[in-house]
TIZA-225192 format. One record per residue (C-alpha): residue in three letters; x, z, y. Coordinates in steps of 0.5 Angstrom, whole numbers, plus 500, padded with zeros to 3 digits. Layout:
N
ALAXZY ...
//
This chain:
736
PRO352152687 GLY358150687 THR364155684 ALA371156687 GLY374149687 ASN368146689 ARG366145681 CYS359143679 PRO358144670 SER353140667 THR347142663 PRO351144656 TYR350139652 CYS348141644 PHE348138637 LYS347140631 MET352138625 GLN348137618 ILE352137612 VAL351132608 GLY354131600 THR351126596 ARG346126591 PRO345125584 MET343118582 PHE341115575 SER347111571 THR346104570 VAL347105563 THR339108564 PRO334103562 MET330100568 ALA326095566 GLU321094571 SER315095570 ARG308092573 THR300094575 ALA295091570 ASP295086577 GLY301084576 GLU304088582 LEU311092581 VAL311099581 GLU317102585 LEU322107580 GLN317106575 HIS320102568 ASP318100561 TYR320103556 PRO318100548 ALA317105543 CYS316101536 GLU312103531 GLY316105525 PHE323106528 PRO326111532 MET325111539 GLU331114544 LEU331113550 ARG337116554 ILE338118562 LYS343119565 VAL346121571 GLU351122576 ASP354123582 THR355117586 ILE358116594 PRO353111597 ASP355104598 THR362106595 GLY360106588 VAL366111587 THR364117583 ALA363124587 PHE366128581 THR373124582 GLN374127589 ASP370134587 PRO370136579 SER367142581 LYS360138582 ARG355140576 PHE349136574 ARG343137570 ILE336133569 PHE329135569 VAL324131564 TYR316131564 ASP310128562 LYS307126569 THR300125567 VAL298131563 GLU290132564 SER288139559 ASP282140563 PRO278133563 VAL271136563 ALA273140569 ASP276134573 GLY272130571 VAL277125568 LEU280123560 TYR284127556 ASP291125556 PRO295130552 ASP303132553 PHE308128551 PHE313133548 ASP306137545 LYS308138538 GLU301141536 ALA294139538 ASP290144543 PRO284147540 MET281149546 ILE281141548 PHE277140542 ASP273145542 ARG270143548 LEU271135548 GLY269134540 ASP274131535 ILE271124537 ASN273123544 VAL279126544 GLN281123537 CYS278117538 GLY275116532 ASP281115527 ASN284122528 PHE291122533 ALA295128531 PRO300129538 TYR305125540 ASN310130538 ALA316127543 SER322131544 ARG328131549 LEU335133547 GLY340136552 LEU335139555 SER334146554 ASP327148551 SER325153556 LEU325148562 GLN319144561 HIS315146566 LEU317147573 THR319155574 VAL321158581 ILE328160582 GLY331167583 ASP327175582 ALA329177588 GLU324181591 PRO321178597 ARG324179605 GLU323179611 ALA324171613 SER329169619 ASN327162619 SER320160619 ASP321154615 ILE323158609 VAL315160608 ASP318164601 PRO323169602 ARG326167594 TYR328160597 ALA334163599 VAL342161599 ILE344168596 ASN339168590 ASP342166584 TYR340160579 ASN334161574 PRO338164569 ASP336158563 PHE339152568 VAL345149564 TYR349145568 TYR354140565 PRO360137568 ASN361130571 THR354127568 ALA348130565 ASN344126559 VAL338128557 THR336123550 VAL328122549 GLN326121542 PHE319119539 PHE318117532 PRO311113532 ARG309112525 VAL301111522 GLN302116517 ASP303121522 ARG298118527 ASN302120533 GLY300114538 ILE297110533 ALA293110527 MET289105521 ARG283104521 LEU281106514 ASP275108510 SER272113514 SER271107519 CYS271102515 THR265103510 ARG260098508 SER254100512 ASP258098519 TYR261093517 VAL257087520 ALA261080520 PRO265077522 ASN268083526 GLN273086520 ARG276092521 CYS279095515 ARG286096517 GLU286095523 LYS291099527 VAL289102534 MET294106539 ASN293112543 GLN295112551 ASP301109553 GLN305116557 LEU308116563 ILE315121563 CYS319122569 ALA326125570 VAL329128576 GLY337129576 TYR340135580 ASP347137581 ASN349144583 SER351143591 ARG348150594 SER352153590 THR358148592 HIS357148600 LYS354155600 ARG348152604 TRP341150602 VAL341143602 GLY335141598 ASN327141599 ARG326147605 LYS319148601 PRO321147594 SER314145589 ASP320142584 MET326145581 SER331143586 GLN332150588 GLY336148594 ASP341143590 TYR341135591 SER336131587 SER335124585 GLU330120586 THR324121581 ARG324115576 CYS319114571 TRP318111564 ARG312108561 ILE312109554 LEU309102551 MET306103544 GLU308096540 ALA307095533 PRO307089529 PRO301084526 VAL298087520 PHE293084516 ILE286086516 THR280085511 ASP273087510 PRO270092506 ASP270088499 GLY277085500 ASP274078501 GLU277076509 THR285077507 PRO283078500 PHE286085498 GLY286088491 ASP286095493 TRP287096500 GLU284104501 THR289106496 VAL295102499 GLY292106506 ALA297106511 SER303103508 GLU306096509 THR303091503 THR310088503 ASP312088496 HIS305092494 PRO303089488 SER297094488 ALA295091494 TYR295084491 LYS289081490 THR288076484 VAL282070485 THR281066479 TRP279059481 ARG276053476 VAL280047475 HIS277040479 GLN274046483 GLU275046491 ASN277053493 SER279056499 LEU281063502 ASN283066509 PHE289071512 LEU286074518 ALA292078522 GLN291082528 ASP296085533 PRO294092536 ASN297090542 PRO291085545 GLU296083550 ASP300079544 ARG299073541 VAL298073533 GLU301066529 ILE301067521 PHE306064517 ILE305062510 LEU312064507 ALA316058503 SER318063497 PRO314064493 GLY311057496 ILE305053495 PRO301050489 ASP302042489 GLY296039493 MET295045497 ALA291044504 VAL294049509 GLY290050516 GLU292051522 SER294058525 ARG288058529 CYS286064534 ILE281068535 VAL278071542 ARG276079540 ASP269080541 PRO268086546 GLY262088541 SER268090535 CYS269098538 LEU266103535 GLU261107537 THR266113536 ASP271111539 GLY270114545 GLU272112553 ASN279116552 CYS280110546 ILE282106552 ARG289105552 ARG290097552 GLY284095548 MET286100543 CYS279098540 GLY278091541 MET276089548 VAL277095552 GLY282097557 ASP286095564 VAL289090560 PHE283087558 THR279088565 ALA285085569 GLY284079564 LEU290079562 GLN289080555 SER291074550 ASP286070547 CYS290070541 SER291077539 ARG288075533 ALA289069528 ARG286066521 ARG290061517 SER285058511 LEU288055505 THR284050501 TRP286047494 THR283043488 PRO287046482 GLY289040477 SER288040470 GLU295042469 THR295048472 ALA289051468 GLY291058465 LYS297059470 GLU298064476 PHE300062483 ARG302067488 ILE302066495 CYS305070501 ALA304070509 SER307074514 ALA304074521 ARG308074527 ASP307076535 ASP310073541 SER313080543 THR319081544 ALA320088547 CYS323091541 TYR327086539 PHE332088545 GLN332095543 ASP339098540 ASN335101534 ALA331093534 PRO326093528 PRO329088523 LEU324084523 ALA324083531 THR326077533 PRO327073540 ARG320069539 GLY317075536 TRP315081531 PHE314079524 GLY310084521 GLU308086513 GLN307081508 GLN301080504 CYS300076498 VAL294073494 ILE295071486 ILE291065484 GLU289065476 VAL287058475 ALA282059469 GLY284057462 LEU280055457 THR280059450 VAL276055445 GLN271059440 PHE269056434 ALA263058431 GLY258056425 ALA260054419 LEU267056420 ALA264063421 GLU260062414 GLY262063407 THR269067403 ALA276067407 PRO282065403 PRO286071398 SER289075404 ASP295075400 VAL295067401 ASP301067406 ASP299060410 PRO292058408 SER290051410 TYR284052411 VAL279058414 THR273058409 HIS270056403 VAL264054400 LYS260052394 GLY259044393 TYR254040388 VAL254033386 GLY249030388 CYS248035394 GLN248033401 MET252038405 SER250039412 LEU255043416 THR255045423 VAL260047427 SER260049434 ALA266050439 SER265054446 ASP270057452 VAL270064452 ALA276065458 VAL271066463 PRO273071469 ALA267074473 GLY264070477 THR266063474 SER263058469 THR265056462 TYR269049462 ASP265044458 VAL267043451 ALA265040444 ALA266041436 GLN268034433 LEU269032426 VAL276030425 PRO277023423 ASN278021416 ALA277028414 ILE274027408 LEU272020405 GLY264018406 ALA263024411 THR260023417 GLY259027424 THR253028429 SER255031435 SER250035439 GLY251038446 ASN258043443 ASN255042436 VAL257037431 THR254037424 ALA258034418 LEU254031413 TRP258030406 THR255029399 PRO260029392 SER259025388 ARG261024380 GLY268025378 MET270031383 GLU267036379 GLY272042379 GLN275040385 SER277043392 PHE276038399 ASP278040406 LEU273038412 CYS277039418 PHE274040425 ALA277040432 ALA274042439 ASP276038445 ASP273039453 LEU269034456 PRO271029462 PRO273029467 LEU276035465 ASP283033461 ILE286041461 LEU287040453 PRO293036451 ALA291034445 PRO284037441 ILE285044438 THR284043431 ARG287050428 VAL284057429 CYS286064429 LEU284067422 GLY283075422 GLY285079428 THR283080435 ALA283073436 HIS279071430 LEU276064431 GLN279062437 GLY283055438 CYS291056437 GLN297052437 ASP301057433 VAL301064431 SER304067437 GLU296066440 CYS293069434 THR293077436 GLY292083432 GLY296080426 GLY291074425 LYS294067422 CYS294060425 VAL291056420 PRO287049420 ALA280049423 CYS277047416 VAL271049411 ARG274048404 ILE269045400 ASP270047392 VAL265042387 GLN262046382 ARG262044374 CYS256044371 GLU251044376 TYR248037379 CYS242036384 VAL236033383 GLN230030388 GLU223031388 ALA222024385 GLU227024379 THR226026372 LEU230029366 ILE231022363 TYR233019370 MET238024372 VAL241023364 GLN242015367 LYS244017374 PHE249022373 GLN252018366 LEU251024362 ASP253025355 THR247029354 ASN240028353 TRP233030357 LEU231036351 LYS238039352 LEU237039360 TRP230041359 ALA232047355 LEU238050359 ASN234049366 SER226050363 TYR227059364 GLN228063370 GLY233069370 THR240070367 PRO241069360 ALA244075355 LYS251075354 GLU250075347 PHE245069347 LEU252065350 PRO258069349 GLY264066353 SER259063358 VAL258063365 PHE252063369 ILE251065376 GLU249071377 GLU243068382 ALA239064377 ASN233065380 ASP236063386 ALA230058390 ASP235052390 LEU235052382 ALA231047379 PHE225050374 PHE223045370 LYS216047368 ASP214040364 PRO220036361 ASP215029363 LEU213031370 LEU217030377 MET220035381 ASP213040383 SER217042390 GLU220038396 GLY227038398 MET234038393 HIS235043388 ARG240044383 PHE240044376 ILE245046370 ILE247041365 GLY251045361 PRO254052360 THR261054363 TYR266056359 MET272061360 ALA278058357 GLY283064353 SER290063354 ASP292059347 ASP287054349 ASP288047351 ILE282042351 THR282039345 SER281046341 VAL276047347 ALA272041344 ALA273043337 LYS269050338 PHE263047342 ARG263041337 THR263035342 THR270031344 VAL275031349 LYS273025353 THR266029354 LEU269033357 LEU273030361 SER268026363 VAL264033367 ASN272036368 PRO276030371 ASP281036374 ILE283037368 ASP291035365 GLU289032358 ASN296033356 ALA296041359 PHE298047355 PRO295052357 MET290047361 ASN292046368 GLY298051367 GLN292056368 GLY291058361 ALA286064361 GLY281063367 GLN280056366 HIS274054367 VAL271049363 CYS263045363 VAL262043356 LEU256039353 PRO256042346 CYS253039341 THR250046340 ILE250051344 ALA255056341 PRO262055339 VAL264055332 
//
């Protein structure tokens, strides 16, 4: 009914005013690169951020208060506002057995959970490569705020509002005393330092999973880098609006850390493990030649000589080697480059960098299902199953070369580096030096090619006989032997290549007689030997002649610029060919490769069909058959008192000596035999040729005919005096 004045009020219209402040927002300086699923779909409020192997990752997250649609920060109007950030690992799965999922450790754990290892075993948890915890850290966030907590410590009381199920969530309650607020903005830096040596997210297959028993070509696995799962960390920003407005403005049933304050949206970052290509090999270090890859271990091979393998190649023989590289990120493409420094030898052919599709069967049985991070063991994981894997995450580049003759004995170093096509690390503040706009270059690996040289080793006649006196500084021969007038000498010398590296064969070399070595000498070659034939003639008695040899390689080698004509005498390189003394190690001398032939006095050679009378005529000796028979019809060394001053060979019964049983008979044995035409006298210091002739009642002419090397005018004889040997044909056999 109406009231006085016939006025009727309407039904009351009520409204509720909600005091709204501003929500914290992530600053634009916070990295917010887009993130997509394996199928290519954009993930809202999720961003990709790389963690580059070997370089500290710093993800800086910043929260501030911004008035919507204005870009004006609220703290310029309300300086009492404070902010904080909570950062956590969203995908932690600590009880995979019970939940039926894969184990996923907390990105910020410092130590591995032994209970998990006990329940799952090391293989599944550690992926066969013994991964350690990620060991990431958060700077700017109190250590006590690493997990969700409820606020306050008030006793539960009667709720006046049915929306609040727990009376502890009340405006009047205090903040968690561990919370730290910052004026104007809040910043948290997530730090992570992935290193192969620490195995925190990336590891390398070494001797434990690269063994000869497990190796099946062509799945080379040694030094292969494998990665653990990507990590998803999330952050939420909060302000202190409950304290500022004295009202509960946040979530009415907080299951987070808002505590009645305004919170930002939750943003997440997928931490992507990134690494450059690495050279891989087989257990024997043949594919991508490696020296000692096990000792090098997880270290880079760059400037690491122990990783370089030395291979020996032969001249005129085609050889090849391969560099094999693989990227730990199977979605990347790999290309191998041969470095311009030190370059390649002339004539080497460099093949293209060829892609190799990785075989799904390359995974080890011990890798376990937990190791599926983007195909870390070869061909498993979301990237592969979605068809986004690269067909070129492994590449090979071949080198082929036929060394020329001029390269023998030389050494060549060839280095390679591999690059992927990922630019994720290039755009980071702490970018690796080798990360470029076209990809990330990995380690450098080198191989040393040693072209087998030729080292000549002489043998045969050069190793026989008697060496020169040690006090001779510069001898002109290697050894000396005795020669006899009328006796044909046969000296065989061989030459071979002794620089035989493992796995290679020797070069073909042969000995030869130096042309015009001695007048009348001839040489006959057979294989690597040469046999020199030479017969001393009358007039050469008492003189020395050098018969010299050489060695040369056989066509088509052409390694030696000229035949080797000198040889090491003594030392550790004895009888090896040389050009100068520096090649003769161990104190040897570099001397001509010659045999000195000392033609003996008073000893001549007789053949089986010759008689004593014939020999006197043949050698034009001033003697007769009777004297020859007297000197050669005995065996044994005569007593010195019988021929005082005479010098006879000590082995007088040598089989090569003639023994005449009957002066009228021919030699009764085959071959060539020596016979003596007279004694050999050792001159005194006051002797000359005339005095010696007088002592033996002979003539100077007779003496000179069998001693053609003696100067009849020299006193003492030949300047030697005492010690000069003289062959005498005396009228009697004793001096006067």
